[in-house]
C-alpha positions as CSV (number, residue, x, y, z in Angstrom):
1,X,43.1,-5.4,-82.2
2,X,40.1,-3.7,-80.6
3,X,38.3,-6.8,-82.0
4,X,40.1,-9.5,-79.9
5,X,37.9,-11.1,-77.4
6,X,34.6,-9.6,-78.9
7,X,33.4,-12.7,-80.1
8,X,33.9,-14.6,-76.5
9,X,32.4,-11.2,-75.0
10,X,29.3,-11.5,-76.5
11,X,29.0,-15.2,-75.4
12,X,29.3,-13.8,-71.8
13,X,32.7,-14.0,-70.9
14,X,34.6,-10.6,-70.6
15,X,38.5,-11.0,-70.7
16,X,39.1,-7.4,-70.6
17,X,37.0,-7.1,-67.2
18,X,39.1,-10.4,-66.0
19,X,42.1,-8.5,-66.4
20,X,41.0,-5.7,-64.5
21,X,40.0,-8.0,-61.7
22,X,43.5,-9.2,-61.4
23,X,44.9,-5.5,-61.2
24,X,42.4,-5.1,-58.2
25,X,43.2,-7.9,-56.1
26,X,47.1,-7.3,-56.6
27,X,47.5,-5.3,-53.5
28,X,45.7,-7.6,-51.4
29,X,47.6,-10.8,-52.4
30,X,51.0,-8.9,-52.4
31,X,50.1,-8.3,-48.6
32,X,50.1,-11.8,-47.6
33,X,53.4,-12.8,-49.1
34,X,55.8,-14.4,-46.5
35,X,59.1,-15.7,-46.5
36,X,59.3,-18.2,-49.8
37,X,57.0,-16.7,-52.2
38,X,58.9,-16.1,-55.4
39,X,56.0,-15.2,-57.9
40,X,53.1,-12.6,-58.3
41,X,49.7,-13.4,-59.4
42,X,49.2,-13.9,-62.8
43,X,51.6,-16.6,-63.7
44,X,50.7,-20.3,-64.9
45,X,51.6,-21.5,-61.5
46,X,52.8,-20.0,-58.0
47,X,56.2,-20.9,-56.8
48,X,57.0,-21.2,-53.2
49,X,60.6,-22.3,-51.9
50,X,60.3,-24.0,-48.9
51,X,63.9,-23.4,-46.2
52,X,64.5,-26.9,-45.8
53,X,67.3,-25.7,-43.5
54,X,64.6,-25.0,-41.0
55,X,63.5,-28.5,-40.7
56,X,64.9,-32.1,-40.2
57,X,62.2,-34.0,-42.0
58,X,59.8,-31.7,-43.2
59,X,56.4,-33.1,-43.8
60,X,53.8,-31.2,-46.2
61,X,50.2,-31.3,-45.1
62,X,47.3,-30.5,-47.4
63,X,43.6,-29.7,-47.1
64,X,41.0,-28.3,-49.2
65,X,37.7,-27.4,-48.4
66,X,34.6,-24.7,-49.5
67,X,32.0,-22.9,-47.5
68,X,29.0,-24.9,-48.5
69,X,25.6,-23.1,-48.4
70,X,26.6,-20.2,-46.3
71,X,27.3,-18.8,-49.4
72,X,23.5,-18.9,-49.8
73,X,23.3,-16.3,-47.3
74,X,26.1,-14.2,-48.6
75,X,24.0,-13.8,-51.9
76,X,20.6,-13.1,-49.8
77,X,22.7,-10.6,-47.7
78,X,24.6,-9.1,-50.4
79,X,27.5,-9.4,-47.8
80,X,30.6,-10.6,-49.4
81,X,33.6,-9.3,-47.3
82,X,33.7,-12.2,-44.8
83,X,33.0,-15.3,-46.5
84,X,36.6,-15.6,-47.9
85,X,37.7,-15.7,-44.4
86,X,35.6,-18.7,-43.9
87,X,37.2,-20.2,-46.9
88,X,40.8,-19.8,-45.6
89,X,39.7,-21.1,-42.1
90,X,38.0,-24.1,-43.0
91,X,41.4,-25.6,-44.6
92,X,44.0,-24.1,-42.5
93,X,42.2,-25.3,-39.1
94,X,42.1,-28.5,-40.8
95,X,45.9,-28.9,-41.5
96,X,46.5,-27.2,-37.9
97,X,45.2,-30.3,-36.1
98,X,48.2,-31.9,-37.3
99,X,50.7,-29.6,-36.2
100,X,51.1,-28.1,-39.7
101,X,52.0,-24.2,-40.1
102,X,50.1,-22.9,-43.2
103,X,52.5,-22.0,-46.0
104,X,50.1,-20.9,-48.9
105,X,46.6,-20.8,-50.0
106,X,45.1,-21.0,-53.3
107,X,41.4,-20.0,-53.9
108,X,38.8,-21.1,-56.6
109,X,36.1,-18.5,-57.6
110,X,33.4,-19.2,-60.3
111,X,30.7,-17.1,-61.0
112,X,28.2,-16.7,-64.2
113,X,29.4,-13.3,-64.8
114,X,31.8,-11.4,-63.1
115,X,30.5,-8.7,-60.9
116,X,34.0,-6.7,-60.0
117,X,32.9,-5.1,-56.8
118,X,31.4,-8.5,-55.2
119,X,34.5,-10.6,-56.4
120,X,37.2,-8.1,-55.2
121,X,35.4,-8.1,-51.7
122,X,35.3,-12.1,-51.5
123,X,39.5,-12.0,-52.6
124,X,39.8,-9.3,-49.8
125,X,38.2,-11.3,-47.3
126,X,40.6,-14.2,-48.3
127,X,43.5,-12.1,-48.0
128,X,42.6,-11.1,-44.5
129,X,42.3,-15.0,-43.6
130,X,45.3,-15.7,-45.1
131,X,47.0,-12.7,-42.9
132,X,45.1,-14.4,-39.7
133,X,46.6,-17.5,-40.5
134,X,50.3,-16.3,-41.3
135,X,50.0,-18.1,-44.9
136,X,50.4,-16.7,-48.3
137,X,47.6,-16.2,-50.7
138,X,50.0,-17.6,-53.7
139,X,47.4,-17.8,-56.7
140,X,43.8,-19.0,-57.7
141,X,41.6,-19.2,-60.3
142,X,38.9,-16.7,-61.6
143,X,36.4,-18.6,-64.0
144,X,33.5,-17.0,-65.7
145,X,31.0,-19.6,-66.7
146,X,28.0,-17.9,-68.4
147,X,24.9,-19.8,-67.6
148,X,26.4,-22.3,-65.4
149,X,25.4,-20.0,-62.2
150,X,22.3,-18.0,-61.3
151,X,22.5,-14.2,-61.4
152,X,24.4,-12.7,-58.6
153,X,25.6,-16.1,-57.2
154,X,29.5,-17.7,-57.3
155,X,31.0,-20.6,-55.7
156,X,34.2,-21.0,-53.9
157,X,36.8,-23.7,-53.0
158,X,40.1,-23.3,-51.3
159,X,43.3,-25.3,-50.9
160,X,46.0,-24.8,-48.1
161,X,49.5,-26.4,-48.0
162,X,51.3,-26.5,-44.5
163,X,54.3,-28.2,-43.0
164,X,55.1,-30.1,-40.0
165,X,58.4,-31.5,-38.6
166,X,57.9,-35.4,-39.0
167,X,58.6,-36.3,-35.3
168,X,56.2,-33.4,-34.6
169,X,52.9,-34.5,-36.2
170,X,50.2,-34.4,-34.1
171,X,48.1,-37.7,-34.7
172,X,46.2,-38.8,-31.4
173,X,48.5,-41.9,-30.6
174,X,50.0,-40.2,-27.5
175,X,46.9,-39.4,-26.1
176,X,46.6,-41.3,-22.8
177,X,43.7,-41.9,-20.2
178,X,43.3,-38.6,-17.7
179,X,44.3,-36.0,-20.2
180,X,42.0,-32.8,-20.4
181,X,40.1,-31.9,-23.2
182,X,40.4,-28.2,-23.7
183,X,37.6,-26.4,-25.9
184,X,38.3,-23.3,-27.8
185,X,35.7,-21.0,-28.6
186,X,34.1,-20.6,-32.0
187,X,32.9,-17.5,-33.2
188,X,29.6,-18.6,-33.8
189,X,28.4,-20.9,-36.6
190,X,31.4,-21.1,-38.7
191,X,30.6,-22.8,-42.0
192,X,28.7,-25.8,-41.0
193,X,25.2,-26.7,-40.7
194,X,23.8,-23.7,-43.0
195,X,21.3,-26.1,-44.9
196,X,19.2,-26.4,-41.7
197,X,20.2,-22.6,-40.8
198,X,18.7,-21.1,-43.9
199,X,15.6,-23.3,-43.2
200,X,15.3,-22.1,-39.7
201,X,15.8,-18.7,-40.6
202,X,13.1,-19.0,-43.4
203,X,10.5,-20.2,-40.7
204,X,11.4,-17.6,-38.3
205,X,10.6,-14.8,-40.5
206,X,13.6,-12.5,-39.2
207,X,15.0,-9.8,-41.5
208,X,18.7,-9.3,-42.2
209,X,18.8,-6.1,-40.1
210,X,16.6,-7.1,-37.2
211,X,18.5,-7.7,-34.1
212,X,19.4,-10.9,-33.2
213,X,17.5,-13.0,-30.3
214,X,20.0,-12.8,-27.4
215,X,22.6,-10.8,-29.1
216,X,23.4,-6.9,-29.8
217,X,24.2,-7.7,-33.3
218,X,22.0,-8.0,-36.3
219,X,21.0,-11.4,-37.8
220,X,23.3,-10.8,-40.8
221,X,26.2,-10.3,-38.3
222,X,25.5,-13.3,-36.2
223,X,24.9,-15.8,-39.2
224,X,27.9,-14.4,-41.6
225,X,30.2,-14.2,-38.5
226,X,33.5,-15.5,-40.3
227,X,35.2,-18.5,-38.7
228,X,37.9,-18.4,-36.2
229,X,41.2,-18.9,-37.2
230,X,43.1,-20.7,-34.3
231,X,46.8,-20.8,-35.6
232,X,48.2,-18.2,-33.8
233,X,46.9,-19.4,-30.1
234,X,47.5,-23.1,-31.2
235,X,51.2,-22.6,-32.0
236,X,51.6,-20.4,-28.9
237,X,50.4,-23.4,-27.1
238,X,52.7,-25.8,-28.9
239,X,55.5,-24.0,-28.6
240,X,55.6,-25.0,-24.5
241,X,53.4,-27.5,-23.8
242,X,52.7,-31.0,-25.0
243,X,49.5,-31.0,-27.3
244,X,48.7,-34.7,-27.8
245,X,45.6,-34.4,-29.9
246,X,43.5,-31.9,-31.7
247,X,40.4,-31.8,-33.1
248,X,38.9,-29.2,-35.8
249,X,34.8,-29.6,-34.8
250,X,33.6,-28.8,-38.2
251,X,30.8,-30.9,-40.4
252,X,29.6,-33.6,-38.2
253,X,30.1,-31.9,-34.9
254,X,31.5,-33.4,-31.7
255,X,30.3,-37.0,-32.4
256,X,32.2,-37.3,-35.7
257,X,35.0,-35.4,-35.3
258,X,36.4,-36.0,-32.1
259,X,36.7,-39.9,-32.8
260,X,38.6,-39.1,-35.8
261,X,41.9,-38.7,-33.1
262,X,41.1,-41.0,-30.5
263,X,42.3,-44.5,-30.4
264,X,40.0,-47.4,-30.2
265,X,40.7,-48.5,-26.7
266,X,40.0,-44.8,-25.3
267,X,37.0,-42.8,-24.9
268,X,36.2,-38.7,-24.2
269,X,33.7,-37.7,-21.7
270,X,32.3,-34.1,-22.4
271,X,30.6,-31.9,-19.9
272,X,28.0,-30.5,-21.4
273,X,27.6,-26.6,-19.8
274,X,31.2,-26.3,-18.7
275,X,31.1,-24.0,-21.9
276,X,29.6,-20.8,-22.8
277,X,26.9,-21.6,-25.8
278,X,26.4,-18.9,-28.0
279,X,22.8,-17.4,-28.7
280,X,23.0,-18.2,-31.9
281,X,22.9,-22.2,-31.2
282,X,19.9,-21.9,-28.4
283,X,18.0,-20.1,-31.2
284,X,18.2,-22.7,-33.5
285,X,17.6,-25.5,-31.0
286,X,14.4,-23.6,-30.0
287,X,13.3,-22.7,-33.0
288,X,13.8,-26.3,-34.6
289,X,12.8,-28.1,-31.3
290,X,15.9,-29.8,-31.5
291,X,17.8,-32.1,-28.7
292,X,21.3,-31.0,-27.6
293,X,22.2,-34.2,-29.1
294,X,21.1,-33.7,-32.2
295,X,22.7,-30.2,-32.1
296,X,25.8,-31.5,-31.3
297,X,25.9,-33.6,-34.1
298,X,25.5,-31.0,-36.5
299,X,27.0,-27.9,-35.1
300,X,30.1,-26.9,-33.0
301,X,27.7,-25.6,-30.2
302,X,30.6,-23.0,-28.9
303,X,33.7,-25.0,-29.2
304,X,35.4,-24.6,-32.9
305,X,38.8,-26.5,-31.6
306,X,39.8,-28.9,-29.2
307,X,43.1,-29.6,-27.4
308,X,43.9,-32.7,-25.6
309,X,47.0,-32.1,-23.1
310,X,48.2,-33.8,-19.9
311,X,46.0,-32.4,-17.1
312,X,49.1,-30.6,-15.6
313,X,49.0,-27.9,-18.0
314,X,45.3,-27.1,-17.6
315,X,45.5,-23.8,-16.0
316,X,48.7,-22.5,-18.1
317,X,46.7,-23.6,-21.5
318,X,43.7,-21.6,-20.2
319,X,45.5,-18.6,-19.1
320,X,47.3,-18.1,-22.2
321,X,44.4,-18.5,-24.5
322,X,42.5,-16.1,-22.3
323,X,45.3,-13.6,-22.8
324,X,45.3,-14.0,-26.7
325,X,41.2,-13.2,-26.5
326,X,40.3,-16.6,-27.3
327,X,37.9,-17.9,-24.3
328,X,38.4,-21.5,-23.7
329,X,37.2,-24.0,-21.0
330,X,38.4,-27.2,-19.6
331,X,35.2,-29.4,-20.8
332,X,36.4,-33.1,-20.4
333,X,38.7,-36.0,-19.6
334,X,40.0,-38.9,-21.7
335,X,38.9,-42.5,-20.3
336,X,39.6,-45.9,-21.0
337,X,36.5,-47.1,-23.1
338,X,33.7,-49.1,-21.4
339,X,31.9,-52.1,-23.2
340,X,30.0,-49.6,-25.1
341,X,33.2,-48.6,-26.7
342,X,31.8,-45.2,-27.5
343,X,34.4,-42.8,-28.6
344,X,32.6,-39.6,-27.4
345,X,29.8,-39.6,-24.4
346,X,28.4,-36.3,-23.7
347,X,27.2,-36.1,-20.1
348,X,24.5,-33.7,-19.7
């Protein structure tokens, strides 16, 4: 019996260690369980029972994403306890745009050699992200793949399933001229643009423990600040106030994401400077000598999520978001498209 798995272990895959890892993460996974979860981790598939009595016409919404080369900084700084929050956020914020409530999340963690402490820290962060989003960590996959990844590195991807009532899907079709554009603060860089961020960091010669320019935090803390999860804030607003459209400002910044919900006959006018720009954004711009137009194409520049609402609800929405410790600003309006037919016009 002691010989079982020895040949595989010599090839670089430790089955016994994988079993220990499952035992380590079980408490974190169990802590995310919500109504509907029917299985613990370890099975071939996770079971979730949707209570259809809560819906007239439920529609499932799915999304998958990773965290890109932000992982490279987690490796370089040897800091792995928040990258899992990023992983959850990138998917749950995407389905939130359509009004979907996250139900459960699945993760994929792959590495060349399983480091139990590092892997546990990653999954602990994923579980924290799931708790923030109000969804269950239903299961996942841990793959030990010798010679496939450099020592000390791993890859992550995540998968989220949510549900929305058919008649309550938010798809932008109800957006009208005059609607207000409310920008919700980002927590920083989130998980986009890190190929450029790493280039800027390398040229700057800053060290991980240095105080970041314009901040009281270290370089490591600022650059690895996890992505804000907007689920509780958005559902608080949607409970009483009509939301005609939503945008997750992710890869592609303002110019690529806002057009995804705006009908061809409409345009958005964004007032640059109507919100607070985080120091990390100004640092990148100055170090790389970028224009703000270029910055808005790559980064969130301080706005991680957008709500499009009727203008009479502006004060109520801003007040609610402020009470939930989510800074937000009235940053623009929806107008009829002009001859240029641009979906996004930023007024500097």
